C-alpha positions in Angstrom: 46.9 -4.3 -50.7 46.9 -4.5 -54.5 43.3 -3.4 -55.0 44.2 0.3 -55.7 46.8 -0.9 -58.3 44.4 -3.2 -60.0 41.7 -0.4 -60.0 44.0 2.1 -61.5 45.0 -0.4 -64.3 41.4 -1.0 -65.1 40.6 2.7 -65.2 43.6 3.4 -67.4 42.8 0.6 -69.8 39.0 1.1 -70.2 38.9 4.9 -69.8 35.3 6.1 -69.7 33.9 2.7 -70.4 34.9 0.8 -67.3 32.7 -2.4 -66.9 31.4 -3.7 -63.6 34.0 -5.6 -61.6 33.8 -8.4 -59.2 36.0 -10.8 -57.2 35.6 -14.2 -55.7 38.6 -13.9 -53.5 36.6 -12.3 -50.6 34.5 -15.5 -50.3 37.4 -17.9 -50.8 40.2 -16.3 -48.9 43.8 -16.6 -50.0 44.1 -19.9 -51.8 47.7 -19.5 -52.8 48.9 -20.6 -56.3 45.4 -22.0 -57.2 43.8 -18.5 -57.0 44.2 -17.7 -60.7 42.8 -21.0 -61.7 39.7 -20.5 -59.6 39.3 -17.0 -61.0 39.5 -18.3 -64.6 36.9 -20.9 -63.8 34.6 -18.2 -62.3 35.3 -15.9 -65.2 34.4 -18.6 -67.7 31.1 -19.2 -66.0 30.4 -15.5 -65.9 31.3 -15.2 -69.6 29.0 -18.2 -70.5 25.9 -17.5 -68.4 26.3 -13.7 -68.1 25.8 -13.6 -64.4 28.5 -12.1 -62.2 28.8 -13.3 -58.6 28.9 -10.7 -55.9 32.1 -9.5 -54.2 31.6 -10.5 -50.6 33.2 -8.9 -47.6 33.6 -5.6 -49.5 31.7 -3.2 -47.3 34.0 -0.2 -47.7 35.7 -0.4 -51.0 38.9 1.7 -51.4 38.2 2.3 -55.1 35.6 4.1 -57.2 34.8 1.2 -59.6 31.3 -0.3 -60.1 31.8 -3.3 -57.9 29.2 -6.1 -58.0 28.5 -6.3 -54.2 24.8 -6.7 -53.2 24.0 -10.0 -54.9 24.8 -11.5 -58.4 24.3 -9.2 -61.3 23.1 -10.0 -64.8 25.6 -8.7 -67.3 24.7 -10.8 -70.4 27.1 -13.3 -71.9 30.3 -11.9 -73.3 34.1 -11.6 -72.8 35.4 -11.3 -69.3 38.8 -9.9 -68.3 40.3 -12.0 -65.4 43.3 -10.6 -63.5 45.2 -11.5 -60.3 48.1 -10.0 -58.5 49.8 -12.3 -56.0 52.2 -11.9 -53.1 55.4 -10.4 -54.4 53.8 -8.7 -57.3 53.3 -11.7 -59.5 50.6 -10.8 -62.1 48.3 -13.0 -64.1 45.8 -11.8 -66.7 43.5 -13.7 -69.1 40.7 -12.8 -71.4 37.9 -15.3 -71.2 35.2 -15.8 -73.8 32.1 -17.8 -72.9 31.2 -21.0 -74.7 27.9 -21.3 -76.5 25.2 -22.9 -74.4 
């Protein structure tokens, strides 16, 4: 439902330098209020180890972003933008920087 809105926000923000995107929600389902917390945990892990998990159950994406789909992808450690839009239009956004390993 909100994927096209999120995609448009990403494209507008990053312009011609849109990074790869991924989501853990397809594998977890709708977890309610805990969804943003789980996404921040996954983003912190991605930022630290530089490995983005695949977006599962995304066979026919409605957007033209570079979606990590066919297995995890090595991105290299670095900052990760984590965003979530919940039912009713509630928005959560966080920038996550990985810890030194």
